[in-house]
C-alpha positions in Angstrom: -57.4 10.0 -21.3 -54.5 7.8 -21.9 -52.3 10.8 -22.0 -53.4 11.9 -18.8 -52.8 8.7 -17.2 -49.2 8.4 -18.7 -48.5 12.1 -17.4 -49.8 11.1 -13.9 -47.6 8.0 -13.7 -44.5 10.0 -14.9 -45.1 12.6 -12.3 -45.5 10.0 -9.5 -42.3 8.1 -10.7 -40.3 11.4 -10.5 -41.6 12.6 -7.1 -40.9 9.1 -5.7 -37.5 9.2 -7.3 -36.7 12.4 -5.8 -37.9 11.3 -2.2 -35.6 8.3 -2.3 -32.5 10.0 -3.6 -32.8 13.0 -1.4 -33.3 11.2 2.0 -36.7 9.8 2.1 -37.8 7.2 4.6 -36.0 4.5 2.7 -32.5 6.0 3.1 -30.5 4.1 5.6 -28.6 5.5 8.8 -25.2 4.3 7.4 -22.6 1.9 8.3 -22.5 2.2 12.3 -21.9 -0.9 14.2 -22.3 -0.2 17.9 -21.4 -2.3 20.7 -24.7 -2.2 22.1 -26.6 -3.9 19.2 -24.2 -5.8 17.0 -21.2 -6.8 19.1 -21.0 -10.1 21.0 -19.7 -9.9 24.6 -17.9 -13.1 25.7 -18.2 -14.4 29.3 -15.1 -12.5 30.4 -16.5 -9.1 29.1 -14.5 -8.8 25.8 -16.3 -7.1 23.0 -16.0 -9.3 20.0 -16.3 -7.9 16.3 -16.4 -10.7 13.7 -15.2 -9.3 10.5 -14.8 -10.7 7.0 -13.0 -9.2 3.9 -13.7 -9.4 0.1 -13.5 -7.0 -2.9 -11.0 -4.9 -0.9 -13.6 -4.1 1.8 -14.3 -5.2 5.3 -17.8 -6.6 6.0 -19.6 -7.1 9.4 -23.2 -8.3 9.4 -23.6 -7.3 5.8 -22.3 -3.7 6.3 -19.4 -2.5 4.3 -16.4 -1.0 6.2 -18.6 -0.5 9.2 -17.9 2.1 11.8 -17.2 0.2 15.1 -18.0 1.9 18.4 -16.9 1.0 21.9 -16.3 2.6 25.2 -12.8 3.6 26.7 -11.6 0.9 28.8 -13.4 -2.0 26.8 -11.3 -5.0 26.1 -11.9 -5.6 22.2 -11.3 -8.8 20.1 -11.4 -8.8 16.5 -12.0 -12.2 14.9 -11.1 -11.6 11.2 -11.5 -13.8 8.2 -10.7 -13.3 4.5 -13.1 -14.7 2.1 -11.1 -13.3 -0.8 -7.5 -12.3 -1.3 -4.8 -11.6 1.2 -5.6 -9.4 3.9 -5.1 -8.2 7.7 -6.9 -5.8 9.9 -4.9 -3.2 11.8 -5.3 -0.2 14.0 -2.2 1.9 14.7 -3.3 3.7 17.9 -3.8 0.7 19.9 -0.8 -1.3 18.5 -3.3 -4.1 17.4 -3.1 -6.1 13.9 -4.2 -9.5 12.9 -1.9 -11.7 10.8 -1.9 -11.3 7.2 -4.0 -14.2 5.9 -5.0 -15.9 2.6 -8.6 -16.5 1.6 -10.2 -19.1 3.7 -8.3 -18.3 6.8 -8.7 -16.5 10.0 -6.8 -14.5 12.5 -7.7 -12.5 15.6 -6.2 -9.8 17.9 -7.3 -8.5 21.4 -6.4 -5.0 22.7 -7.5 -2.6 25.4 -8.9 0.7 24.1 -7.1 3.0 26.6 -8.2 6.4 25.0 -11.0 8.2 23.5 -11.2 9.4 20.0 -11.9 8.4 16.3 -9.3 6.2 14.6 -9.0 4.3 11.4 -8.7 0.5 11.0 -7.3 -0.6 7.7 -5.6 -3.4 5.6 -1.9 -2.9 5.5 -1.5 -5.2 2.5 -0.2 -3.3 -0.6 -2.4 -0.5 -1.7 -5.5 -2.0 -0.4 -6.0 0.9 2.2 -5.7 3.5 -0.6 -8.2 1.3 -2.5 -10.9 1.9 0.1 -10.1 -1.1 2.6 -10.5 1.0 5.8 -13.2 1.9 8.4 -13.6 4.0 11.5 -13.2 2.9 15.1 -14.8 5.3 17.6 -13.9 5.0 21.4 -16.4 7.0 23.5 
């Protein structure tokens, strides 16, 4: 009887493991942060993203290197803080960049998204971008 029970437990664990690994119900939808759900809009209509950095990654609402989505014509403000290290936040296509800051400091940048497309934001310090400190910025 014990061998049957042990065998049954092993089968259940294997099946659940496969379901989890290959896209079962517990798999998350990714790292997309859209303006509709996770962006504050200030009183003047500016879309505000509050982004932190640590361990060579950007974070917003606990999401690592989030994909940020806005609409063409939106005015965007990125409020950037470094919790660890020396970093900045930059996106070339909109000529937008925060100051390079040390841990414990903040900087912000405002810009208008005047073209649709998919762009990369990143940290321009040293080899931080090459080490994974970048994310996607989508303008619909």
